C-alpha positions in Angstrom: 0.0 0.0 0.0 1.4 3.3 -1.0 1.8 6.3 1.4 -1.1 8.2 -0.1 -3.4 5.1 0.1 -2.4 4.6 3.7 -3.2 8.2 4.4 -6.6 8.0 2.8 -7.4 4.8 4.7 -6.5 6.5 8.1 -8.6 9.5 7.1 -11.6 7.2 6.3 -11.2 5.4 9.7 -11.2 8.8 11.5 -14.2 9.9 9.6 -16.2 6.7 10.5 -15.1 6.9 14.1 -16.2 10.6 14.2 -19.5 9.7 12.6 -20.1 6.9 15.0 -19.5 9.1 18.0 -21.7 11.8 16.6 -24.6 9.3 16.0 -24.1 7.9 19.5 -24.2 11.5 21.0 -27.3 12.3 19.0 -29.0 9.1 20.1 -28.1 9.9 23.7 -29.4 13.4 23.4 -32.7 12.1 22.0 -33.1 9.7 24.9 -32.5 12.5 27.4 -34.8 14.8 25.5 -37.5 12.0 25.7 -36.9 11.9 29.5 -37.1 15.7 29.7 -40.5 15.7 27.9 -41.7 13.0 30.2 -40.7 14.9 33.3 -42.1 18.1 32.0 -45.5 16.6 31.2 -45.9 14.8 34.5 -44.6 17.8 36.5 -47.1 20.1 34.8 -49.9 17.8 35.7 -48.8 17.3 39.3 -48.1 21.0 39.7 -51.5 22.0 38.4 -53.3 19.6 40.6 -51.4 20.7 43.7 -51.8 24.4 42.7 -55.5 24.0 42.9 -55.5 21.9 46.1 -53.0 24.3 47.8 -55.1 27.3 46.9 -58.2 25.7 48.3 -56.3 24.8 51.4 -55.2 28.4 52.0 -58.7 29.7 51.3 -60.2 27.3 53.8 -57.6 28.3 56.5 -58.2 32.0 55.7 -62.0 31.7 56.1 -61.6 29.7 59.3 -59.1 32.2 60.8 -61.3 35.2 59.9 -64.4 33.6 61.4 -62.5 32.7 64.6 -61.1 36.2 64.9 -64.6 37.7 64.5 -66.2 35.3 66.9 -64.1 34.7 70.0 -66.3 31.9 71.2 -64.6 29.7 68.6 -61.7 29.3 71.0 -64.0 27.4 73.3 -64.2 24.8 70.6 -60.6 23.8 71.1 -61.5 20.6 73.0 -64.2 19.7 70.4 -61.8 20.3 67.5 -59.1 18.3 69.2 -61.3 15.3 69.8 -62.5 15.5 66.2 -58.9 15.3 65.0 -58.2 12.3 67.2 -61.4 10.6 66.0 -60.5 11.1 62.4 -57.1 9.6 62.7 -58.5 6.6 64.7 -61.3 5.8 62.3 -58.8 5.8 59.4 -56.5 3.5 61.4 -53.7 6.0 61.4 -53.3 6.1 65.2 -49.5 6.4 65.0 -49.4 9.2 62.5 -45.8 10.5 62.0 -46.7 13.3 59.7 -43.9 15.1 58.0 -41.3 12.8 59.5 -42.9 9.9 57.5 -42.7 11.9 54.3 -39.0 12.7 54.8 -38.3 9.0 55.7 -40.0 8.0 52.4 -37.3 9.9 50.5 -34.9 7.2 51.6 -37.5 4.5 50.8 -37.9 3.7 54.5 -41.6 4.2 54.6 -44.7 4.0 52.4 -47.1 7.0 52.5 -50.7 6.0 53.3 -53.3 7.2 50.8 -55.4 8.8 53.6 -52.5 11.2 54.6 -53.5 13.9 52.2 -57.2 14.3 53.1 -56.5 13.8 56.8 -53.9 16.5 57.1 -56.0 18.8 54.9 -59.0 18.6 57.1 -57.3 18.4 60.5 -55.0 21.4 59.9 -58.1 23.5 58.9 -59.7 22.3 62.2 -56.6 23.3 64.2 -56.6 26.8 62.7 -60.3 27.3 63.1 -60.3 26.6 66.8 -57.0 28.6 67.4 -54.2 26.0 67.6 -50.7 27.5 67.3 -49.4 25.9 64.2 -48.3 26.6 60.6 -49.3 25.4 57.2 -46.1 23.9 55.8 -46.5 20.6 57.6 -49.7 20.1 55.7 -48.0 21.3 52.5 -45.2 18.7 52.7 -47.6 15.9 53.7 -50.1 16.9 51.0 -47.5 17.1 48.3 -45.5 14.0 49.4 -48.6 11.7 49.7 -50.1 12.9 46.4 -46.8 12.6 44.6 -46.5 9.0 45.9 -50.1 8.3 44.9 -49.4 9.8 41.5 -46.4 7.5 41.0 -48.4 4.4 42.0 -51.4 5.3 39.7 -49.1 5.6 36.7 -47.3 2.3 37.7 -43.9 4.0 37.5 -40.7 2.5 38.7 -39.9 2.3 42.4 -36.8 4.5 41.9 -39.1 7.3 40.5 -41.1 7.4 43.7 -38.7 9.7 45.5 -38.6 12.0 42.5 -42.4 12.4 42.6 -42.5 12.8 46.4 -39.9 15.6 46.1 -41.8 17.2 43.2 -45.1 17.0 45.1 -43.6 18.5 48.2 -42.1 21.4 46.2 -45.4 22.0 44.4 -47.5 22.1 47.5 -45.0 24.3 49.4 -44.9 26.6 46.4 -48.6 26.9 46.0 -49.3 27.6 49.7 -46.4 30.0 50.3 -45.9 31.4 46.8 -42.1 31.0 47.0 -41.5 28.7 44.0 -37.7 28.9 43.9 -37.2 28.2 47.6 -39.8 25.5 47.5 -38.1 23.4 44.9 -34.7 23.7 46.7 -36.1 23.0 50.1 -37.8 19.8 48.9 -34.5 18.5 47.5 -32.4 19.6 50.5 -34.5 18.7 53.6 -34.3 14.9 53.5 -30.5 14.4 53.7 -28.4 17.3 55.0 -25.2 17.5 53.0 -26.6 15.9 49.8 -29.3 16.9 47.4 -31.5 14.9 45.1 -30.4 16.6 41.9 -32.1 13.9 39.8 -35.4 15.6 40.9 -34.3 19.0 39.8 -36.3 19.3 36.5 -39.6 17.9 37.8 -39.4 19.7 41.1 -38.7 23.1 39.5 -41.4 22.7 36.9 -44.0 21.4 39.4 -43.1 24.3 41.8 -43.3 27.0 39.2 -46.6 25.5 37.8 -48.2 25.3 41.2 -47.2 28.9 42.0 -48.6 30.1 38.7 -51.9 28.3 39.2 -52.2 29.6 42.7 -51.5 33.1 41.4 -54.2 32.8 38.7 -56.6 31.6 41.4 -56.0 34.7 43.5 -53.2 33.9 46.0 -50.7 36.8 46.3 -46.9 36.4 46.3 -45.3 36.2 49.7 -43.6 39.5 50.2 -42.5 41.7 53.1 -41.2 45.2 52.9 -38.1 45.9 55.0 -38.3 49.5 55.9 -34.6 50.2 56.4 -31.5 48.3 55.2 -28.3 50.1 56.3 -24.9 49.8 54.7 -23.1 46.5 55.4 -20.0 47.7 57.3 -17.8 46.0 59.9 -19.9 47.1 62.9 -23.2 46.1 61.3 -21.8 42.8 60.3 -20.6 42.1 63.8 -24.1 42.9 65.1 -25.7 40.6 62.5 -23.3 37.8 63.4 -24.3 38.1 67.1 -27.9 37.9 66.0 -27.1 34.7 64.1 -25.5 33.2 67.2 -28.5 34.0 69.3 -30.9 32.6 66.7 -28.9 29.4 66.5 -29.3 28.9 70.2 -33.0 29.8 70.1 -33.5 27.3 67.2 -32.0 24.6 69.4 -34.2 25.6 72.3 -37.3 25.6 70.0 -36.5 22.1 68.7 -35.8 20.7 72.2 -39.0 22.2 73.6 -41.1 20.8 70.8 -39.7 17.3 70.9 -39.6 17.1 74.7 -43.1 18.4 75.1 -44.4 15.9 72.6 -42.5 13.0 74.2 -43.6 13.9 77.8 -47.2 14.3 76.9 -47.3 11.0 74.9 -45.5 9.2 77.7 -47.5 10.6 80.6 -50.9 10.6 78.9 -51.2 7.7 76.5 -54.9 8.2 75.8 -54.9 10.6 72.8 -58.3 12.1 73.7 -57.2 13.0 77.2 -53.9 14.3 75.8 -55.5 16.7 73.4 -58.1 17.8 76.0 -55.3 18.7 78.3 -53.6 20.6 75.6 -56.8 22.5 74.8 -57.3 23.4 78.5 -53.7 24.7 78.7 -54.2 26.8 75.6 -57.5 28.3 76.8 -56.0 29.0 80.2 -52.9 30.8 78.6 -55.3 32.8 76.4 -57.3 33.9 79.4 -54.2 34.8 81.5 -52.5 36.7 78.7 -55.8 38.2 77.4 -54.5 38.3 73.8 -55.1 36.3 70.6 -51.6 37.0 69.2 -50.3 33.5 69.9 -53.2 31.5 68.5 -53.2 30.4 64.9 -50.5 31.5 62.5 -49.9 35.0 64.0 -49.3 36.6 60.6 -50.1 40.1 61.9 -47.5 39.7 64.6 -44.9 38.8 62.0 -45.9 41.8 59.9 -45.7 44.1 62.9 -42.2 42.8 63.7 -41.0 43.5 60.2 -42.3 47.1 60.8 -40.3 47.3 64.1 -43.0 46.4 66.7 -42.7 43.4 69.0 -42.9 42.4 72.6 -39.6 41.1 74.1 -41.3 38.0 75.4 -43.3 37.2 72.3 -40.9 34.6 70.9 -40.9 32.6 74.2 -44.7 32.5 74.4 -45.0 31.4 70.8 -42.7 28.5 71.6 -44.9 27.5 74.5 -48.2 27.8 72.5 -46.7 25.8 69.6 -45.2 23.1 71.8 -48.5 22.5 73.6 -50.5 22.6 70.4 -48.4 20.1 68.4 -47.4 18.0 71.4 -51.1 17.6 72.4 -52.1 16.2 69.0 -53.3 19.1 66.9 -52.0 19.2 63.4 -50.0 21.8 61.4 -46.5 22.8 60.8 -43.6 24.2 62.8 -41.9 26.5 60.2 -44.4 29.4 60.3 -44.1 29.5 64.2 -40.3 29.6 63.6 -40.8 32.6 61.4 -42.9 34.2 64.2 -40.2 33.4 66.8 -37.3 34.7 64.6 -39.1 37.9 63.5 -40.1 38.9 67.0 -36.8 38.1 68.6 -34.9 39.8 65.7 -37.0 42.9 66.1 -36.3 43.1 69.9 -32.6 42.5 69.2 -32.5 45.3 66.6 -33.9 47.8 69.1 -31.4 46.7 71.7 -28.4 46.6 69.3 -29.2 49.9 67.6 -29.6 48.3 64.3 -32.7 48.5 62.0 -35.4 46.4 63.8 -37.1 45.8 60.5 -33.9 44.3 59.0 -33.2 42.3 62.2 -36.7 40.9 62.2 -36.3 39.7 58.6 -32.8 38.3 59.2 -34.1 36.6 62.4 -36.8 34.9 60.4 -34.3 33.4 58.0 -31.8 32.5 60.8 -34.5 30.5 62.7 -35.7 28.8 59.5 -32.2 27.7 58.7 -31.5 26.6 62.3 -34.5 24.4 62.6 -34.6 23.0 59.1 -30.8 22.7 58.4 -31.4 23.9 54.8 -29.0 26.8 54.1 -29.6 27.0 50.3 -33.4 27.1 50.7 -33.0 29.7 53.4 -30.9 31.9 51.1 -33.5 31.6 48.3 -36.5 32.2 50.6 -34.8 35.4 51.9 -34.5 36.7 48.4 -38.1 35.9 47.6 -39.6 37.3 50.8 -37.4 40.4 51.3 -35.7 41.2 48.1 -32.0 41.2 47.2 -31.0 44.1 49.4 -31.2 41.9 52.5 -29.4 38.9 51.0 -25.9 39.8 52.3 -27.1 40.1 55.8 -29.2 36.9 55.5 -26.2 35.0 54.1 -24.2 35.9 57.2 -26.8 34.6 59.7 -27.5 31.5 57.6 -23.8 30.5 57.7 -23.6 31.1 61.5 -27.0 29.6 62.3 -26.4 26.5 60.2 -23.1 25.8 61.9 -24.0 26.5 65.5 -27.4 24.8 65.5 -25.5 21.5 65.3 -27.5 18.3 64.7 -30.8 19.6 66.1 -33.8 19.9 63.8 -37.6 19.9 63.6 -37.7 16.5 61.8 -36.6 13.4 63.6 -36.2 11.4 60.4 -33.8 14.0 58.8 -30.3 12.6 58.4 -27.0 14.4 58.3 -24.7 12.8 55.7 -21.9 15.3 56.1 -20.5 16.9 59.2 -21.2 20.6 59.9 -17.8 21.0 61.5 -15.4 19.1 59.3 -15.1 17.8 55.7 -16.1 14.3 56.5 -19.1 11.9 56.3 -21.0 11.3 59.6 -24.4 9.8 58.8 -25.8 11.5 61.9 -29.4 11.3 63.2 -31.3 14.4 64.2 -31.0 15.2 67.9 -34.2 15.8 69.9 
């Protein structure tokens, strides 16, 4: 073979190899594009359904809250509402309800979500807010989204390994619809299950489901979650030092909040094993506290107290009383979430700190909300995104500081007992640590 024939032969071989790699790449892209279309279609459906359900849920809670605030005799229905909640869980044979903890455990395929979880948490959370229980809405959002995502997967007979993706997508969609924070919702759902790792395989469906749910909720009349921080001073060395001190304080308060919640629930369950007696005792304590304090601020969500704190007005003891009300409510057996109470606690404490430290109380209330959220959920990325969505970009540098401090100093404490720490907070090493309670 001559030199030129050998050269042509090599060129032909390179051409065929290049063509083979190109065809293989195109085939791979087509397969991934097919997967993308599949996730987009399913996420649009799931997000639309949960957008409608989430909007209905918020409307029902809003109507119940407005009626309770206009008719103070509704607080006397706390024992009746509590017994109704226990009865509903007993007749559905869900006596050992683990709530959001079960949803988080299912992300590691450790638990199957019961079909009745979604309607149960929907109805019982509305009852809790109607009679004045101190609880939030995100627990219902995560349970609604997780259980419906799991049901959606089973109805479509999808693979078992797709279950976690659908649960995450459902959680992000429900959270997004109820709070109208679509970016933070999708990140939070991927981040909350295993601290230190994220389920990036669920990124596309979680983001699309979250944005879709938020869009549907907006079209149905739910406003975006926004707070106006009245004063954001320049970030200098002195202000940064004050904010870091606030982050340290909020980390300690987040630990205290988690311990009070878990210990109260454990003690009430251990001392009073009959759920009817337990919830009746919790109802009596809440009514007695309401009579002694002669205020409605600590019942329900307390949204007006959070707004007042952002505008620089809060009592120095408000964050402690909210801890007590929430611990008794959830420990006694009422249903709801813990994150909105953590917003209440962070906002009121931050406002008081701002007055004492000579720094904008409005800014400190906003920063305190984010610091408490990060401390109790151990989700720094979601905390950063939710700060941008709630308060705008001007507050992000301050929020980033307290997020870093609160995440580190809150240790291995958290709201959710089934949350796992895969990486250490203090060193670059794997730990596989359980949540402390």
